[in-house]
N, C-alpha and C positions, 0 to 999 in steps of 0.2 A: 878475049873479048866476050865469049859466052859466059865465063864465070863472073865477069863484071856486070853483065846484064842480069844474071841470076841473083847476085848479091843485092843489086839496086832494087830488083823486083821484090825480094824477100823483105828488105828493110822498109820499102814503101808499104807493103801489106801489114807488117808489124806496126809501123807508125800509124796507119789508118785505124787498125784495131785498137791500139792503145789510146789514141785520141778520142775515138768513139766511146770507149769505156770511161774515160775521164769526163766527157761531156754528160754521159748518162748518169754517172755517180754525182756530179755536181747538181744536175737537175733534180735528182732524187733527194739529196741531202740539204740543199740550200733552203727550201721552205721550212724544213724542220729546224735548221739552225736559227732562222729568223724568228720562228715561233718560240723557241727556247730562250732567245735573247729577250724577247718581249715579256715572257713569263718571269725571267730573272729581274727585269726592270720593275715589273709590277710588284714582285715580292719585296724588292728593296724599298719601294715607296711605303709599303705597309709595315716594314720593319722600322723605318725611320719615324713613322707616325702610327703607332699601334692603335690609337683611338680613331683612326680614319675610317670613314664609311665609303667615301668615293673620292676620286680625283678627276679633274678636267684638264685636258691638254690646252695650253695657251701658247700659240705659235708667236714668236717674237723674232722675226727675221730668220736667221740661221739657227737660232736657239729655240728649244722647246722647254717650257716650264710647266710643271704639274701643280695646279692649285688644289690643295688637299683640304677637304672639309669633313666634319664629323656628321653624325646622324641628324643633328638639328640644322645643319647647313652652315654652321659657324666655321670660319676659316681657321685651320690649324697651322697653315704656313704653305711653303712652296718646296717642291722637290725639283731638282735639276741635275742634269748630267754634266760632269766636268771631266775633260780628258786632255791629256798632254803627254809629254815624253818623260819617262823615268830613266833609270840607269841603263836598263837593258832593252827597253821597248816602251810601247804606249801603256799608260795607266788610264783606266776609265772607271769613274766612280759615280755613284748617285749620292747627292748631298741634300739634306733637308735644312731649311732655314725658317725661323718663326716669322709670323706676319710683319713684325717690326723691322725685319731684315737686319737685325743687329746681333742675333744669337743663332748659332747652329743647333739643329736638332741632333745631327750626327752625320756619319758617312757610311756608305757600304761600297766596298770595292767590287766592281763588276768584272773587270778584266785587268790582268797584270802579268807581265813576263819578267818580273824581278827575280833576282837570284834566290833559289830555294834556301831556306835557313837563315837568310840575311834580309835582303830587300823584300822578300815575299812576306815578311812579318807585318807589312803595312795592312795585310788582310786579317791580322790576328785581332781578337777581341780586346786585348789590352791596348793596342795602338789605337784602334778605332774608338774606344771608349773615351779617349782624351778629347775627342771632338764634340762629345755630348755637352751641350750648354756653353760651348766656346764662343767668346765674343768675336765678332768679325771686324770691329773697328777699335783701334787701328788694325792693320792687316795681321793675319795669323802668322806667327813666327815660331821658330823651334829653338830649343836650347840643347846643348850636348853635355852629357855627363852631369846634369844638374836637374833639380826639380823645377818645374815651371813656376815662375814667380809672378806672373800676371795673368789676367783672365783671357788673354789672346795667345798664350804660349802652349806648346806641346813639347814633350820630351822626345828627341830624336832617337831612333833605334840605333843602338851601339853597333858599329860596323856597317851601317846602312844609312849614313847621313844623307847621301845623295837621294835615296828613295824618299826619306822623310821630307827633305827640302822640296823635292818634286811635288809631293802631295800638297804641301803648303802653297807652293807657287801656282799650281793648277787651280786650287780652290780660290786663292786670292784673285786671280784673273777672272774666273767665272763669276764670283760673287760681285766683283766690280761691274761686270757687264750686266748681270741680272738686276742689280740695284739701279743702274742707269735706265734700263728698259722698263722696270716696274714703276719707277718714279715719274714716268711720263704720263 
């Protein structure tokens, strides 16, 4: 009986110390994580629109769109976050679209948990460059083991078709939503 009480007491103290340490670490790290995510998002906007001077957040329901302008105030387009499921986890990207909403400026991958060496290639310069100047209508599609034949196609990553398809699907869904909300 004594040993049981002693074991329960020790486990309770260890649990309380561990729980307190986790809470303290979370409270220490969480503001820094949020700040870093915001910085990465801002960097992505300026990578997509190198001539941008500023951007304004435009809240549209659950979505946030960044209206990007140059130093004279001329609209360069819109940047938006698109996220959804990939092969191994969520994919979160920033995409830029021209003011006519018909042509992409490009994409930047913000978060991805795809397979290293395969699906993680969605963050490579070669894959992302395919989205520069890509037409958004009709929907973005992918081709396997062939060169893209139309202005709305990209070439899927060999061995990571699911990740390539996921990027296209996520973008198409968000572009459709953005177009509907901006045309109102």
